N, C-alpha and C positions, 0 to 999 in steps of 0.2 A: 720707397713707396712699389708697393705690388699692384697688379692688376690682377681681375680675374685668372684662375688659372695658376695662380701663386708665383708671376713672373711678373718680375719687378721692373720698372723703368730705367730704371740703370745698365739691367740687361739688353734693353733696347738698343741704347746710349753705347754699350760696349760693343755689339755686334755692329750696328753702324761704321764706328771707327774702323772694325776690322778689317771690313769690307770696303772702306776706305783705303785701308792697307793694300787688301791685297788690288783693290785697281793699280796702287801707285804701283803693285811686285809687275804684273802684266802690262802697264804703261812702260816701266823701263826692260823689260824681258824684251820688248817687240819692238823699242827704239832703233835695234840694230837693222833690225829687216825692213823699218819702216825708211831709213837713211842706206841701204845697204849697196845701191851701184854706187852714191859717192863713196861711201866707205872702201870700198873694191876701189875704185880706179885710186884714191887717197894712197892706200897704203898698199896697193898692186897685187891684190891678191889675185889666185887662180880664184874656177868655178867650186874644183875641190874644196880648198880652203875656206870659201865662204860657206859652203854647204855643212862644214867642219865646225865653223863658225858659229853659224846660225844654228846649230846642232846640240852646239855644245851643255847649254841648261839643259836640256832633256839628257845627255850622255850623263851630268851627274847626278838624279834621277834613280839610272840604275843599281849603281852598288848603296845610295843610302837612305832608299824608301822604307824598306823595313825595320833600317836601324833609326831611321828618323822616328818613325810612327812608338816603336818602342820609348826611345828617350821624352817622346814630350808626352806621351801616358803617366811617366812619370813626374816630372818636372813640373807639368801643368801648360794651358795655352797662354795664359799671360805673360810669361817669362819667353815662353818659345818666337809667339809673336814677336815681341819687342827684339829679341835678340837677331829675329831672321831677318824684320825689315833692316835692322840697325848691319848687318852685312849686304845685303842687297843694293842698300844706299852707296856704301863705300867701296864696293865694285864695279859699280855705273861711273862711278868720279872716275874711278882706274881705267876705263874701258875709253874715258874722253881722252886719256894722253896716250893711248896706242903708237906704238910706232911700226909695228908690222904684226905677219900673223901670231907669233909667239906670247906678244905682251896684249894680244885683244881676246887671243884664246881663253889664256888665264884667267884672268876677270869675268869673263863670264862664264868661266866653272864654277868659279866663287858665288855669282849671282846666285844662278841653280843652285849652291848649297844652302843660303840662307834663303831659296823659294822652299826649299822642303820643309822649310820650318813653319813657314807659311802655309803651302797648302795642304800639313796635315795637322797644324795646331791651329786651324777654322773652324775643322771637322768635329775636333775637341772641345772646342771655345761652344759647339749648341749643342754639345752633348752635357757639357758643365751649366748653362745656365737656362736650356729650355727643356720642358720635357719629352719622352721620347719623341709621343705621339706629333709634336711640332716639329721635330727636325726636317725632316723633307722640304717645310713652307721655308723654313728660316734657313736651312742651305740651301735653297734658290735666291737667297736674297747675295750672298757674298758668290754665286756663282756669277748673276748678272755683274755684279762689282767686277768681276776679273774679266769679263766678254767688256766690258765697257770701257777697262782700262785699255785694251789691246786696239779696239776700234777708234781711240781718242788722239792715241800717237798717230795713225795712220793719216785719221783730219787732221791734226794742227801741226804735225811734225814739219813736211816740205811744204805743205799749202799756205799754212798761216804763222808758224814761228820762225820758219828759215829768214824770213825778210828782216829778222830782227835780231838775230845774232850772225855767228860769222860760220856757223857751221854747225856739224854734226858734234864737234868735238865740243864747243862749247853747251851745247843743246844736250850731251850728255852730261856732262860737269854740273852744269846747273839742277838738272832734275834731279840727277844722284843727290845732290847736297839737300834737293828738298825731301827725299827720302829720307837722308839720317835723321833732320828735323823732324819728320813724321813720328819718326821710332822713337825719338827721343818724348813727344808728345804722349807717344801711346802710353810709356813707361810712365809718367807721372796720372794721366788720367785713370789709366786703368788700375793705379796703383790706392788711388783718391775713391775708389767706387768696386773696388773687390772684394770689400767688407761690405757692403750695404747689400751687393745682390743674392738673391736664393739660388745655390747650386744644385740641380738634380742631378748630376753624374757623381756617383757612389767612390770613394775613393775602397776599392776592391783589396790594396795590398799590395797590388804586382809586384813583383821583384824579377829580378834577370834570373833566378835559378833556373839549372840546364833544364831540371824535367817541366816545367813549365814552359817554356820558350820550345822546347823540340815538340811537344803535347801538340802545343797550338800550330805548330808549321805542319807538321807531320797532318792534321785535319784539315787544312786550309791545301795542300799538295796532292791530295790524295783525291778532293773533290773534283768528279766530273765535271759535273754544274759552272762550279764556280773556274776551271781551267779553262771551258767551253769559253765562257766571260771575260776571261784573260786575254783570247784570241778577241773578240769582238773590242774593248779597249786596243789593245795594240794598236789594229788595223782604226780607229775612229783618229788615233795620234799620229799613225801613221799619214792619215791623209792630213791632219787638221795641220799639222806644223810641216809637213811636207809641201800642203801647199799658200799654207801664211807666209813664211819664211819666203819662200822665191813670189808670191801674186804680184806686186808690184813690177819685179824684173820681168815676171813672164808677159806682163800687159804692156809695158813699155817695147819689149821685143813686137809688139804687134802694133806699134807706131802710136802708141797711146805717150801725151803728155805728161813727166811726173805728175803734175796738180790731178790729173784724171784718173791717172791711176793709182795715185795717194785717197781717192772722194771712192772708187772703187771698190777698193781694199777694206776701206772703213765701212762702210755699207755692207760687204761680205763679214764683216766679224758681228755687224748691227743686227742684221735679221738672223744670225742665234738665238737670239735672244726669242724668237717665237716659237723657236725649238725646243729651248732649256725648257719653256711654261706650258708650252702646247702636246706635247707630245706626251709625256708624263702624265698630264691631263689628261688627254685619250685613252692612254694606256690603264690610267686607274679605273675611268667610265668602263672599258669594257672586260676590265679584269682578265689582261694578258701581255706579257711581256713578249715573248716569242714574236707572236704575228708585229710589234710595232719596229723591234730589230728588223725583223725582214724585209718591211717598209720601206727602215728609213736607207739597208743597202740596195735596195733596188733604185729607189726614185737615187740617192746618190751617185750609183751608175748611172745612170741615165743624164744628171747634171754636168759630172765627166764627161760625156763624151759629147755634149753639147759644149764645154768648153774647150773640146778635143777642135771638133769641126765647126764651131763658130768663128763670125768673122765682127758682125757688127756688134755697136756697142749695148744692144737691147738684145741681144742673144746670150752673150755675155754674160750678163746683170741677170739674167733670169738662170742663165745655167748654176752660175755662183750663188746665187738665191737656193736654188735647188737645195746644192751641197752645202750650203750654211744652215738650212733650217734642217735638213736633216740626218745628214750622216755624219756632221758636226754638233749642232745644235741638237737634235732629240735624243742622239747616242748620248751624251756627255752627262745628264743627270738620269738615267736610264742604268747605266755602268756601276754609278756610286749607291746606287738604290736597291739595287736587286740584290746585294751578297745579306742585307737585312734579313728576307723573305726568306734566306733557302734552306731547309732543312739541313742540319747537320754544320750551318755557319750561325746563322741570326744575330742578334745584337750583342752576343760577346766576343764573338769573333772577327765583328765586323772592320775594327782597325787594320789586323792582320790581314785579313782577306783583300782590301782596300791596298794595305801594302803593297802584297802580290802581284793585284792589277798595274801598280806604277812600275812595280820592279821588272816586269817583263813589257806593259806597255811602254816603258821611256825607251824601250831598244828600238821600237816603232817610231817611236817620237823624231829621233834620232835620223834612224834610218831613211827617213822622208825628205828631208832637208837634205841629207846626205847624198843620196839616191840621184835626188833634182841635177843635184850639184855637180856629182860624174857623169849623168846622161847626159847634159849638157855639156861639159869639157871633152867629151867624147865623139859626140854627134850636132856640136852647133846649133840644136834644136834645143827644147821643150815638150816638142808631141810626144816622143817615147815614154818621157818620164810621166806623162799626163797619163796614159795608157795603164804604168804601172799603180797608178793612185785611182784609178777605175777600180781594175781587176784588184787591189784592195776591198772596194767598196763593194763590189759585188761577192766578194768572202766572208762577209758579213752577213750578207741574205743569207749565202747557205751556212752557215751556223747557226743563224735564227731557225733555220727551218728543223735543225738537228736538235736544236736543244730541248729540255723539257720546261715546262713552268718553274719558276721557284722552287714551290713548296713540293715541288714536284721529284728537283734534284739534287741526286743524295751521292754521299762518298762512294768513290772506286772502294775504298776499303770498310767494307760494311761493322766494321766497328768502329769506326767515326761519326758518334752522333752527337747531335748540338752539345755546346759549352752549358755550363750552368755556371754564371759567377756569381 
């Protein structure tokens, strides 16, 4: 059945199901952060080891982002999403049986491997099932699904679910098994619906030929505007993962009960939806990308300073709201949308450009929680780490100031024009 614009109802069903898969991925991913304190106590982890484990998913993206994008472009989103979810579920079950640092970090890295298939499979799915002019709106759907996944686990893990299970091991095992079951459901439903959808993404016969791959890489690696955007994406992930993974622990060191700390951490994730929806809309309305990036960086810095100096629940909540709405929620969709508009990048190189952003950006995603853990080990306090996160937000504002608008952002190599597929 097809609606106006040639998009079939089955396409929406598949997008909704894939969004639920993204929800389950981030739910599984951040289960460790939600239970970080009891996991540290049970396994006897140091702050540095805890920082490595909480940053392990991001670490797995660093060598795999570009490769994963190339593979997904060739095998398609349907299979990629199913395989990725299956790996995520198995890895999460294995995390539930960890006995120490090594047996926890290994399945967490494996979870990240499966996560790359979901992260890059979803944009591929949207490109296949929806026309280009609707890609932004459809992408916001799964972005919100991702946000709700991490928010939900903080909201229900210790406050609601923990009294019903025997602790984090059982929680990880049950939720991992649920993801495996969902992966099998995805395979069945997508196989049944795939032949009934209208596909918009054209099969342009991409190959692994060396000349094709190196040509695309040269164009993205010499594009000044994209390289500046990589810095923005790196700082956004540095702050997002550094704060999200340690927030419950940070709040508990301020004397908060675990339930209240979990609730605030959940609200911190939920408020990002305001930025995910609102900031790009304002950016579109005023036809500018530079100013929103600058504003998000400045407001995020103010929020980090408030988190550093604030003592009351209300001050901490307001500070977290500023960081969540602007520097995390607001920047996330902008970083993903801007390459499509860039002169010299455009739709033809968007996947490669996004892969570059994640390849470098997840270095920041790993260094965020790792830095917080190392600083806490060395100083016994989180304050210096919060200063580092605030500096990252301020750097984002500076980069936004020196950027050109996307349509004016050109390649460092003047010969690198927009590709035509």
